[in-house]
N, C-alpha and C positions, 0 to 999 in steps of 0.2 A: 455435652455440658453447655456449649455456646447457646444452643436454642433455649435451654432452661434459664440461663442468665438473662437472655434477652426478654423472655416471657415475663420473668419476675420484674424486670425493670419497667416494662410496659404496663404491667398490671398496677404497680405502685404509681406510675406516672399518670395513668388514667384516673385512678381513685383520687389523686390529689390535684388533677388538672395541671400537672407540671410536666417537665421534660427530663430526659435522662441521657447520659452519654455512655457509650460502650467503646472502650479502647481495645483493639485487637492488635497486640504488639508482637511483632515477629516477622517471619518470612512473608514476602508480598503475596506469593501464590496461595499460601495457607490462609493469609488474611482475606483474600478475595473469596475463597471457599467458605471460610467461617462467616463472612458477611452475608453470603447467600443464606446460610443456615439461620443466622440471626433474623434476617428480614422475613424469611418464610415462616418463622415461628410467630411473627407478630399478627398474622392473619389480615394483612392489608393488601389492597390491590397493587399490582406492579405499577399502575399508572400514578400511584400516590408516592412513589419512591424515586429519588434522584441519585444518580451515581456521579460524583465529581472526581474525574481521574484523567490522567494523560493517556490512558488506554481506551480502547473501543471494544465493542462486541457484547456489551451487557444487555440484558433484557429490560432493564429499567431505563427511564429517561436518562440521557447522558449529557454532561456538559464538561468542558475542559476547565481546569483551574483558572486560566486567564480569562475565561468567559463566564465565571460564576456569578457575575452581576445579573445574569438572566434569572437568578433566584429572587431578586429584589421584589418586594411586595407580594410574594407568593407564599402559599402555605402547603407544607408537605408532611405526610405522616412519618416518613423516615428519609434521612439524607445520609449517604455513605460518602465520606471524604477520604480519598486515597492520598495519604501523605508521603508515599514513596515517590522517588524520582523528581518530583517538583512540588514542594510544600510551600504554598503561597498564603501568607497570613491573611490577606484580604479574602481569599476563598473560604477560610475558616470562619471569618466574621459573617460572610454571606450565608454559609451553610447553617450556622447556628440560628440566624434570624429566620430562616425558612421553616424550621421545625415547629409543628403545632403542639399545643398542649396535649399530653398523652403520647407524644411522639418520641422518636429515638434518633440521636445523632451517633453514627458509627464512624469511628476513626481508625483507619488502617495505618499503623506506624511501624517503623523499625523497632527492635527491642529498645525499651525506654532508656536503659543504661547506655546504649550505643548511640542513640539518636542525636544528641548534641554534637557528637564528633563526626557525623556523616555529612558530607557536602553534596548538594544536589543542584539541579538546574536553577533553582531560585538563587542559591548561593553564587552561581556563575554571574548573575546579574549584579551582585554586590562586589564582585572582583573587578573593580574599575581600574584600567591601566593608569599608572604602571604597576599596580598591585595585582597579585595572582590569587588563585583560589585558596592557596594555603594561608593567605593573610586574613581570610574571612574567619570569624569566630562563631561559636555556637551558643552564645549567651541567651538569645531569644528562645531557642528550643529548650535550653537548660531550665529557664524560668517557666516555660510552658509545661515541661515534664513535671516540675515540682507542683504545679497547680493540679495536674491530672492525678497525682499521687495523694493529694491531701484534701481536695475539695469535695464537699458532699454532692451526691448525685452522679458521680463518675465511677463507673465500673472498669476495672482493668483486668484483662486476660493475657497472660504471657503464653504465646502460642508455641507448641512443641513441633516436632517433626511430623506428627500426625495427631489426630484428636485425642488419643490416649495420653499424650504428653502435655496437653494444655493445663495451665495452672491459673486458678482464679486468685488474683492478688487483692482485688477489692470487689465487693458485690455491688457497690453503688447505691444501695438502698438506704433511705433516710429514716424509715419508720413512720413517715407521714401517711396517716390513714385517709387524709382528705376530709373535706366538709362539703356535703352536697347541698347545703343551704345556699340559696341565691340571695345574698344580702342586698343586691342592687334592685331587686324587684319589690313592688308593693304587695299589699296583702292579697290582691287579686292575681298576682303572678305576672303582672305586666307593668311597665312604667307608664304613668299617665302623662298626657300632654300638659305643659304648664299653662296657666291662665293666659288667655289672649293669644295662644299659639296660632300661627298662620298655616303651618304644615299640617297634614292629616294626622289624626290620632294614631293611625296605624304606623306612621313613621316613628313616633315617639314610643309606641308599644314595642317596636323592634329594637330599641336601644337596650343594651345589656348593662350599662353602667350610667351613673349620674354624669360622669364626664362626657359620655357620648351624647346624652340628652342636652347638656349645656352647649356642646359643639353644634348640635342640630339647630338649637335656638339661634345661635349666631349665624348659621347658614341662611336663616330666613331673610336676613338683610340683603341677600343676593337678588331678591325680587325687585330691588330698586337700583337704578343706575347710580354709580358713584360709590358703591359699597365694595369693600375688600375685606376678606376674612383670612387670617393666618392661623392655621391649626398646627401646633407643634406637639410632638410626643416622642417617646421612645418607641421602639418596635413593639408590635403586638398590643397596642392600646386601642385599636379600633377606629383610627382616624379615617382610613379608606372606607370602612363600612358606613361611618357617619356621612362622609362625602357622597357615597352612593345613595343613601336614603334622601339626602338633600337634593341630589340631581333628579331622583325619581319624583320627589314632591314638586319640584319646579316644573318638570315635564308634564305632570298630570294637570298643572295649572296652565298649560299651553305654551310653555317657554322652551326655547331652543338652548340646550345646555351642551357646551363643547367641553370634552374631557381629554386630557393628554397626560402622558407619563413617559418615562424613558422607552418603554415598549408596551404593547397592548397587554401582555401578560402581567405587567406590573399594575395595571388598572383592572384586573379581573374581578377583584373584590368590589370595586366601585360599581361595575356593571351587574354583578350578581345581586347586590342589595338593591340597586335601582330597579332591576327586572322584577325582583320579588315584590317591591312596593307597588310598582305599576300594575302588577297582576292583581293585588288586593284592591286597588282602586279602580280597576277596569269595570265597564258595564257588565251587567249580568249575563249577556249572551256570549261572553268569552272572546271572540274576535282575535285578530292577529295583531299583537302589540310589537312584534319584533320584525324589523326589516332584515337584519342579519346580525351576526355576532357582535359587530362593532356599532350597531345603531339600534336603538329602541324607540319606537314611535307610540304616541298615545292618541286616544280618540279626540282629545282636546286640541290636537294639532301640535303638541309639543314633542320633543325628542331629546334623547341623550345619545350623543355620538362621539366616537373616538377618532382623533387624527394624531399622527406622529407629531412630535414637538415642533419641528420646523414648519410643517404645513399648518398646524394649529395656530402658531404665532402669527402667520401671515393673514389668517381669516378671523382672528379673535374678535375684531370689531363687528363682525357680521352676526355673532351669536348674542343671545340675551345675557348669558353668563358663561364664564369659563372656569373650569376646575383643573388645577395643575397638581397632580399627585406625585409624590417623591420629588418635590421641587428642588431639593438640595442636590439632586443628581443631574440637574440640567444646567447648561451654561448660562451665565448671567445675560449674555447677549440675547438668548432666546427668551428668557424670563421677561425681559423688557418689552418684548412684543405683546405680551398679554396685558400690558397696561392700556392697550387700545380697546379692550373689552369693556362693555358697559358696567359689568360687575365681575369680580374675579375672586377666586379662593385659591390659596396656596397651602398645600398640605406637605409638611416636611418633617423628617425624622431628625431629632437633635442629637441622639447618640446612636450607637450601632453603626453598621457599615454605611447606610445611606447618609447618615449625619456626617460622615467623614468628608463628603463634598460640601465645603463651607461657603460656596459661592452665594447661597441664599442668605445665610446668617451674616457673613462678613461683608459682602459686597452689595447685594441687591436690596437688603432691607432698608438701608438709608434712602435709596432711590424710591422705594415704595412709599415711605413716610413723607417724602417731599413731593409726591404726586398729588393728583386731584382727589384721590380716594380717601374716604373716611375708613380707617383701618380698625378692625376688631381682632383682638388676639385671644386665642383659646389654647389652653394646654391640657392635654390628656395624660394623666398619671396612672390610672387604674388599668392593669393589664386586662385584656379581653380574650386573648387566645390561650392564656395559661395563668396560673395563680400568681398573686402578687409576689410571693416569696419563692418563686421558681429558682431552684439552685443552679440551673444551667445558665440562666441569665446572669446571676451573680458570678458564676465561674468565667463566662465569656468576658464580662466587663472587667474582671481582674486580669485575665490572661492577655487580653488585647488592649487593655486600658480604654475600653469604649466609653467609660464614664469619667475619664481623666478630666480634672478641673484644676484651674489655678487655685492658689490659696484664697480663702474668703476675704472679702474686702476689709473687714474689720481687723484682720491680722496684718495688713500692710498699709493701712490708711496713714499711719504716722511715719512711714519710711521716708528718709531724706536721701537724696542721691549721693551726697558726700559721705554718708555713713555706710552705704552699701559695700559689701565685700565682693570682689571679683574672684571667681573660682572656676576651675576646670570641672566639667561633669564627666568624669571617667566612667566608662561603661560598667566596670566592676563596682564602683561606688553606687551607681544607679541601681544595679541589681540587688545590692545589699541594703538599700534604703528605699522602700516602696513610697514613702511620702515624698522624698526628693524626686524620684522618678515620676510620680503622678503629677506633682506640681509643674515640673519642667515640661513634660509632654503635654499636660493640660494647657499650658500657655501656648504651645505650638498649635494645638488643635483649635483653641479659641480664636487665634489670631490669623489663621491661614485657611483658605478655602479648600485645600487639597491634602491636608494631613490625614493619613489613613493608617490602618494596621501595618501595612508594609513598611511605613516609615518608622514604626517602633523597632522592627527588625533591623532596619538600616542604622538606626541610632545605636543599637546595642552591638551590631556585628560588622558593619561595613568598615573596611580599613581606611578608606579615604575621608571619613567623616570625623569631626571632633566637635564637641559642644562646650560652650562657655556660658556662665551665668553671673548675674548679680544677685546676691542674697542679702536680705535685710532682716534682722532678728530671726534668723533661721528659716525664713520663707523665701522662695524663689520669686523675684520681682521682675526679672528680665532674663531672656535666654536667647542665645544665638547658635544656630546649627551651621557649621562651616565645612566646606568640601575642598580638599586639596586637588588641584587641577594642573595640567600641563606637565612640563618636564619629560615629554615623551621622546622616544628615540626616533631616528630618521625614518626607519622602516614604518613605524606606526603612523608618523606624520604623513608619509607618502600615501599609505593606505587610506587614511582619513581624507586626504585631498582628492583621491581618486574615487571616493564614494563609499568606502567601507564604513560600517557602523561601529563606532568605538564607544563603549559604554561610559556613562558619566562624562566628565570633562566638557560640560555644557558650553562654557564660554570659548575654549579652544575649538570646539566643534563648529560653533557658529562662525567664528572668524576664519576657520579653515575651509569647511565644506560649502558654506553659503557665500562668504565674502572672499573666497579664493586666495587665502594667504597660507601657503604651505608651511611657513616658519612660525605661525602663530602659536602652535602647541609646544614650542621649545621652551619658552620662559615658564617659570613656575609661579602659579597663582593660588590664592585662597579665596574661594567664592562664598559669600553669605547666602546660604540656601534658604534659611528662615531666620527672622529676628522678630522677637515679640516682647512687648512690655505689658505688665499687668494692667488691665483696663482701668483700674482705680488710680493708676499713676501715669496715665498718658499725658504727654506734653510737659512732663516734669524733668526731662533731661536724662532719664534712665537709658533710653536707647542710644543717645549720643555718648554717654559715659561708657556703656558696654562696648560700642564700636571703638572708642578711644583706647580702651584696655586691650582689645583684640589687636588693633594696629600696633600698639607698643609691644605686645608679646611676640607677634609673628613677623614683624617687619624685617628682622635680620636674616630670615631664612627663605625669603621668596622675592620674586621680581615685581609682583603687583597684587593688589586686592581687586576683587570684582564682585558684581552683583547683577542678577537678572530678575525682573519682576514685572508685573502688570502695571504699566505706567499711569499714574495719576498726577495731577499738578502738585499735590501735597508731598507725595513720595519723591518726585523729582527734586523738589526743593530740599527735602531732608538729605538725600544722597549727595546733592551738589554741595551742601554745606559741610558734609563729611569728607569732602575732597575727591569725590568720584566724578568722572567725566563721561559724557555720552559717546559711544562708538557705534551704536546700532539701535534701530527701532524696527521691530518686525513688520513685515508687509501684510500680515493678516492678524486678526484678533485671536487671542487665546481662547480656546473652546470653553474653558472653565470660568475664567474671570471676565470674559467679554471685553478685555482691554488689549491694547497693543503692548507687547513686551519690550522693555528697554534693557539694553546691556550697557553697563558702565564700568570703567576701570579707574583705579587709583594706583599710579606707579610708585615703586619704591627703589628701583635700580635703573641703570642706563638701559638695560634690556626692556624693562617695563615701560620706560618713557618712550623708547623707540616704537614699541608696540602700540602705545596710546597715540603717539603722534601720527603714525601712518593711517591708523583706522579712524582717527578724528577727522583727518582731511578727507578720507573716503566717505565718511558719513555726511560731512558738509556738502560734498559734491553730489552725493546721491539725493539728498533732500532738496537740492535746488530744482531738480526735475521730478523727483518722486512725490513731492507734496501735491502736485497737480495730477498725479496718477494713483499709485497704490495707497498713498497716504491722504487722499483727497477728503476722506471722511473722519480723519483723526481730529479729536477735540482740539480747538485752537489753543487752549491753555496747556494741553499736553505738548503741542508743537512748540509753544513758547518756552516751556520748561526744558524740553529736550535740546533745543537750540542754544538756550542760555548756558547749558552745561557742556556745550561743545567747545573745546579749547583751541580750535583751528579757525583763526579769523578768516572771514570771507574776502577774497580780493575784489576790489572795485576798480574796474578798468573800462570805463565808458568812453565811447567816441564822442566827438563834439556834437554830432547829430543827436545822439542819445541824451546828452546833457541838455540840449535845447528842449527835447520833449519833456524831460523830468522837470526842469525849471519852469517850463511853460505851464505844465499841469499844476505846479504848486503855487505859483504867483502870477501866472498869466493865462492866456487863452488856450494853452496846450491841452492834449488829451492823453489819458493813460494808455489807450488802445494803440497809440502810435509807436510805443516802445516798451511792450510788456516785459521783455527780457531785462532791460535796464532797471525797471522798477523792481523786478525780482531780485537782481543782484544787490541792490541797495537795501531791500527789506531783509534779505538774509544776513547781510553784514550788521544791520542795526539790531536784529534780534539776537545774534550771537554775541555781539560786543556789549549789549545792554546800553548802548549809547546811539543817539541821544536819548534822554529820558522821556519816553512816551507814556501816556496813561494806558490802562488796561484795554479800554475799548479801541484805542488807536492801534495797539499791537494786535488785537484780535482781527481788526480790519486788514492789517498787513497780511495776516495768515490766511484769512478766508478769501479775500479778493485777489491779492497779488500772488501769494505762493500756491494756494489751492485752486485758484482760477474759477471760483464759483460765480454764478450769475449775479449781477448787481441787485436785482429785485430780492433774491433770497438772502443776500448778505445784509441788505438794508433792513429787512424784516427781522432777521435773527439778532442783529445788534441794536435794534430799536431806534433806527433813524426814522424821522418823520416821513421821508420820501427817498426815492432813489437818487434824485438830484442832490439832496442833502448828504447822502452817503458819498456821492462823488466828490462833493466839495470837501467833506471831511478827509477823504484820502489825500486830496491836494494839500490840505492844511498839515497833515501828518508828515508830508515830505518837505515842508519848510525847514524844520530843524535837521532833517536828514541831509538835505543839500548843504546846510551850514556845516555839518559834521564831516561829510565825505567829499564835498564839492572841490573840484580843481579850480585853478585861477580862472580858467575859461568859464566854468559853471558859475562862479561867484560874480564874474563880470556880467554874464548873461542875466543873473538875478538883479543886478543893479540897474540894468536897462528898464526893468519893470518897476523898480522902486522909485525911479526918477520920473516915471510917466504920471 
């Protein structure tokens, strides 16, 4: 029976250019055997099939659930996802996205009635101490099972002990006979090049939709320096194909096109289409246009070449144009390197799994718009690998909330912060109200660069997480995801201190394992994991109001509030005003955000205040030396914000000799180089205290030269001083009020010597 069901699903899927899902629910071993039967019935090559499982030994391409991002940007005839033992929501999103039109996604699951109550290895990751596996719920799977039982295009087979006991619960057929007309083609069967097009007619003829043709026209601008193109689409809209045609066209004109993606396999479609176009544009004698799999050369001297992201970012300035595919999956820090290219294109998926990496949309886009580039935006909506109304795309979007969006602007434009209602987002309430769930999760997705399908499961099932929101006129306008941390027993704290990996408890883990405080995980805290305000209501006080409500609700049951985030000057100001104080700045940049992560605490009890006090002192002392070492490249405004939020005043205990040097440099003939340590102590004190009142450039000068120890020439250039000597004089001038504020009687007397001369 399994083979027949699979053949029927594939036949209908091929006719309609859609996809189908086959659920094989029951015993794992039977499911694997049934999956083989299903795949064999499809008549596809084993090389076009991927098996995603914790097990090994299959004849198909294999990948582990935790490594399923290897499917990004790839196209498969069939994907089998083994949901036994370790069901990872992210892997489901990746698997769905890889299936081509006419293809089949096969899910191996426990019996559907039992599945929500079964705990597996993914659930282990949700059982954050002090919670256990029995505290994890099955709401995510319960909701998923409901979609499998009701959504069009999903067939369900309940497996028996042997094939004779299999029961077909749903056949998954939609009755769609398909339509073989190609409405995107002109009367001649090919798309014509637009008037004045610079790329070859063959490139436009290879476009399958009007959206692709528009994208290709935008890519023509890459022939000129200073052009940037941003192509956004959902999965399966042909952005990679369009990028490949553009790369091929540029190469045939003699240009060097550098392509990158998370992995070469993610850029396979770019190279396939570039190679096809270069073949059609080659001279008649045929010749060798391919240097190897990762480089295509043309007779005009051009080439299309692939390099991994880090290597590509380092040499982007040497190419004529760079193409970054699946940009949303790359760290912002790497994306910034491509701004050195003469011309650059960023192709990014805005929904689907790739779109879950929000670094491009949330963090990087503002930097691109502020750069020297003239930016052109193109969006592709028409599916190219499957039909527009593909039921599997609709199912995955609903099941994983891949298309979750905040409420439309018009619904919240008139919201006033004082009229909004504070409410709990109980997981049962979220599951019962799809609109509430979609708007709340949509805010988290839109506002944060790393929200992904796994986070939906955490929201619904993780025992340590709670969510709160502000609602105006029935619409979610702000949301906060909060994690309970700390309160760990002595044995767990000891293990954490000695290097054991303890899930969750991010702030206690940093303070314990990195900063070597074995007692840091004893106080109980509540960490803000995510906080988001509707973009139409930014800077209207909703985030502050939501935090105030959270503080009021939870203050009586814990020792401190905390937060960890990619530090920017704006966010540091926001959290400082909310009463949070800096205790740590990471020594390396976050891979996804490209920023240094700040950890801040807001104490509520004596235990919380003690925790803050000792770590604020430690942070202050680390930064005195660390700013000229691990933090030497931190943005000076981030340093200013982090130090201003440190509650531990810096001691100023200079010798008379050191005071002579400082005073001499500020009002006399002295030099900074004679006592750099003294200047550093004073700069640290002034930036932490916020006194005396210096202007922004003077504070940046203290950071760049005195604390980070950068060369005079570079500091003068960065801070726009007319010369190095002017920069030196400005530093001396900045220390005049500092001496006034912190100077001893000796220092003030020394100053008077020069005042009287």
